[in-house]
C-alpha positions, 0 to 999 in steps of 0.5 A, a space after each residue: 518541457 523535454 525533461 518533463 516528457 522524458 521523466 514521465 516516459 521513464 516512470 511509465 516504463 518502470 511502472 509497466 515493468 512493475 505491473 507486468 510482474 504483479 499481473 503474473 504473480 496475481 494470476 500465477 498463484 493460488 488465492 490466499 497466502 500463496 498469492 500474497 507471498 507471490 505478489 510480495 515477491 514481485 513487488 519487492 525488487 521494484 521498491 526504491 526505484 527512483 524511476 517508478 514515480 514522477 516528482 509530482 507523484 511524490 508530493 504529499 498533501 498537508 491535509 491527509 495522506 495522498 492516495 494515487 491509483 497507479 494501475 488497475 488490471 483491466 478485469 479488476 483483479 488487482 490495483 496498485 496504489 501509491 500512498 504519500 505520507 507527510 510526517 505524522 499522517 495516519 490512517 483510521 483503524 481499519 480492515 480491508 475488503 481483500 488481500 493487500 501487499 504493502 511495500 515501503 518505497 521510501 521513508 518509514 511506516 509504523 503499523 499497529 495491529 489490533 484484534 477485536 475483543 467484544 466492544 474493544 480493540 486490543 493492540 496485537 502487535 506493532 512494526 516499523 517498516 523501512 525502505 524495501 520492507 514488504 508485508 501482506 494482509 489477508 482478511 479476516 483479522 487484518 485490523 490495523 492503523 498505519 502512521 508515518 512516524 518518520 521526520 520525512 515524507 514516506 511513500 508506500 506501494 499497496 497492491 489490493 485484490 480489488 478494483 479501487 477505481 470502482 470501489 473508491 477504496 480498499 477499506 472495508 470498515 473503520 473501527 471507532 471502538 475503545 483501544 486497550 493496550 
């Protein structure tokens, strides 16, 4: 029992340090690209910190990737979410309600970006991000799909410029259009 409490307190301390840094970045930068870059710079040093999540938070769900809301600013200015992906799990093709910064905590994510061309989606780029990688998205034009193509569990940390507890998600819409390579 003492080990469980110690682990939870250690994670809370690491999470508090991260959310303090994120709060300063969100509030200290101008909206838009500058804010996304500031949040990315604040997130990066915390990626891979084994104290950040409890062992229970690192367990995937065999049905779909698991979303854990770790923190929402009191005024809803940003949310910090951990996504836990088992091998092969993927998102639908989607875009976001607001800016988003993603950092790979462990594992590897494969992102495919799209642009809409009439009634189809055209593949507009692909990246594979490993531990410590940080990317930012700024709507409009942030249509993408993310997949865990690694043979192991992947955990990524997502910072959204919305209150995901109130909205339920950061996804603005899902796209079910034909895809052209």
